[in-house]
C-alpha positions as CSV (number, residue, x, y, z in Angstrom):
1,M,0.0,0.0,0.0
2,V,1.5,3.3,-1.1
3,W,0.4,6.7,0.1
4,V,-0.5,9.0,-2.8
5,P,-1.5,12.5,-1.6
6,E,-4.1,14.3,-3.6
7,W,-1.6,17.2,-4.0
8,E,1.1,15.0,-5.4
9,G,1.2,16.9,-8.7
10,W,1.8,20.2,-7.0
11,V,5.1,19.4,-5.4
12,S,8.3,17.6,-6.6
13,E,8.5,13.8,-6.5
14,A,11.4,14.2,-4.0
15,T,9.1,16.1,-1.6
16,V,6.4,13.4,-1.9
17,E,9.0,10.7,-1.3
18,A,10.4,12.5,1.7
19,L,7.0,13.0,3.2
20,R,6.1,9.3,2.5
21,A,9.3,8.2,4.3
22,V,8.5,10.3,7.3
23,Y,4.7,10.0,7.6
24,M,3.8,6.8,5.9
25,P,6.2,3.9,6.4
26,D,5.9,0.9,4.2
27,M,3.1,-1.3,5.4
28,P,3.5,-5.1,5.6
29,P,1.7,-7.0,2.8
30,L,-1.8,-8.2,3.6
31,E,-1.9,-12.0,3.3
32,G,-5.1,-13.8,2.3
33,D,-8.4,-12.2,1.6
34,N,-8.4,-8.6,2.5
35,Q,-12.0,-8.0,1.4
36,L,-13.2,-6.9,4.8
37,I,-10.3,-4.4,5.1
38,S,-11.3,-3.0,1.7
39,R,-14.9,-2.7,2.9
40,L,-13.9,-1.0,6.1
41,L,-11.9,1.6,4.1
42,E,-14.9,2.0,1.7
43,I,-17.3,2.6,4.6
44,G,-14.8,4.7,6.4
45,P,-12.7,3.3,9.2
46,S,-14.2,5.7,11.7
47,M,-16.7,8.5,12.1
48,G,-14.5,11.2,13.6
49,C,-13.8,10.1,17.2
50,D,-16.2,7.2,17.1
51,P,-16.0,3.7,15.5
52,I,-18.4,3.1,12.6
53,S,-21.9,2.4,13.8
54,H,-24.4,-0.3,12.9
55,Q,-26.5,2.3,11.3
56,E,-23.6,3.4,9.0
57,I,-23.0,-0.2,8.0
58,V,-26.7,-0.8,7.3
59,A,-26.8,2.3,5.2
60,W,-23.6,1.2,3.3
61,Q,-25.2,-2.3,2.7
62,E,-28.4,-0.7,1.3
63,L,-26.5,1.6,-1.0
64,T,-24.1,-1.0,-2.3
65,G,-26.4,-4.0,-2.4
66,I,-23.8,-6.0,-0.5
67,E,-25.1,-8.0,2.4
68,L,-22.7,-8.7,5.3
69,Q,-23.0,-11.6,7.7
70,P,-23.4,-10.7,11.3
71,C,-19.9,-11.9,12.2
72,E,-18.5,-9.6,9.4
73,V,-20.4,-6.6,10.8
74,R,-19.0,-7.4,14.3
75,F,-15.5,-7.7,12.8
76,L,-15.8,-4.4,10.9
77,R,-16.8,-2.7,14.1
78,L,-13.9,-4.3,15.9
79,L,-11.5,-3.2,13.2
80,S,-12.9,0.3,13.3
81,H,-12.4,0.4,17.1
82,E,-8.9,-0.9,16.8
83,Y,-8.2,1.7,14.0
84,L,-9.2,4.5,16.4
85,A,-7.3,3.1,19.3
86,E,-4.1,2.8,17.2
87,S,-4.5,6.3,15.8
88,H,-4.6,7.6,19.4
89,R,-1.6,5.5,20.4
90,A,0.3,6.7,17.3
91,L,0.2,10.3,18.5
92,K,3.0,9.4,20.9
93,H,6.4,10.0,19.4
94,D,7.8,6.6,20.7
95,C,4.8,4.5,19.6
96,P,6.0,1.2,18.1
97,A,4.7,0.1,14.7
98,P,1.5,-1.8,15.0
99,W,2.8,-4.7,12.8
100,R,5.8,-5.6,15.0
101,P,6.4,-9.4,15.1
102,V,4.8,-11.4,17.8
103,D,7.2,-12.9,20.3
104,A,7.1,-16.7,20.6
105,D,6.4,-16.4,24.3
106,E,3.7,-13.8,23.9
107,T,0.2,-15.2,24.2
108,P,-3.0,-13.3,23.6
109,L,-4.8,-12.2,26.7
110,P,-8.5,-11.4,26.9
111,G,-9.1,-7.9,25.7
112,N,-5.8,-7.8,23.7
113,T,-7.4,-7.8,20.3
114,Q,-4.3,-6.5,18.4
115,L,-2.1,-9.3,19.7
116,A,-4.8,-11.9,19.0
117,L,-5.1,-10.6,15.4
118,R,-1.4,-10.7,14.9
119,T,-1.3,-14.2,16.3
120,L,-4.0,-15.3,13.9
121,A,-2.2,-13.8,11.0
122,K,0.8,-16.0,11.7
123,L,-1.4,-19.2,11.3
């Protein structure tokens, strides 16, 4: 995934590359089916300071004609919540990247969704 600002044509390519290096590090590749991630980004990962609501998901389904399963809706809301939580954590200058490798001794604890998702991604 590469960040392309809407004002890319207004500045030099070197400026865009410098900003990309500082503000948008390379993301790890998504493995498997990333359809739900695409849908989350299409709906909008958040509504300001709140995760996407059930009403917003229902409206998106009605407008697109795509029917999600209840488990997919729950997962989209979970991803939206995690997106917001990570965006708040990322405000700290010493915040580690959210895709750091999971230590072999590290086990997911109840409530640690991020670690649980990283562990599942390794399977």
